[in-house]
N, C-alpha and C positions, 0 to 999 in steps of 0.2 A: 451449467449455466454458461451462456456466451458472454464474454467480457468485452467491454469497449476498450479502446487503446488507453483512454484516461484511467479507467479502473485498473488495467494491467500496469500502467506506470506507477500508480500508487502502491499496488501490491508488490511490485518489483522493488520499489524503494524501501519497503518495510520488511524485506526478507531478514535482515539482521536486527531489526528493531530501530526505530527512529523517534525522535521527539518532533513536535509540530514544526519548530524552526528548521530542523534538518530536512523534514519533508518538503517544506517550501523551497529550500535550497536545491534539493535533489531533483525535484520535478519542474521547477520554475512555473508552477501553477499559482494563481492568485488565491487569496484568502477564501473567497466565496466558493471557488471551484474545489479547493481542498476540503472545505467543510461539507459541501454537498456529497462528494464521493466518500469521504470518511464515514459520514453518518449512514450512507447506504451500505457500505461494506461492513460496518459494525452490525447493522441491523440484520444482515443475512448471514452473519457468522464467519466472514472471511478474514476479519481483523479482530483483534482484541486490544483493549486499552489497559495499560498497567500504570497505576499511580505510584510514582517514586516519592515517598514521603520526605526523605532527607533533602531532596532538591525541589520538592513541590512542583514536579513536572509530570506530564503524561507521556508514556512511551507507547507507540503503536507497533504491533507485531502480528505476523501472519498466524492464522490458525491452521490446523491440518487441512481443512476444507479450502482455505486460501492457497495453500501450497499446491494442492491438487489442481485447482483452477488455473494457477499460474503455469504449472507444467503442461496442462492441457492446451492452454492458449499458445504456449511456445511451440508445441508440436504441430498445432494447426496453422500457425502463422510464422514460420521460420524467418521470413524476410523482415518481420517487425520486431524481432527479439532485441531487447535492450541489453547490450553486452555487459556493461558494468556501470553502476552508479559510483560516484567518487566517494 
């Protein structure tokens, strides 16, 4: 699958697992944009959502397919690679 830069940005931000507020901060995307891409990436199996009962929050994390797509994107687009999220 060919990723857009926005999809890549979301996947890159979720490499180590993030909550929704962390995702907003990492990507600087607005609420509607994040929701749109999260729903799509969850539907095609590139992300998974884990519910943390103790804190009542959801954490998003890459699946194996998401990791493979992220690696493929970075090999094909070295000039667009995001070095590190904070």
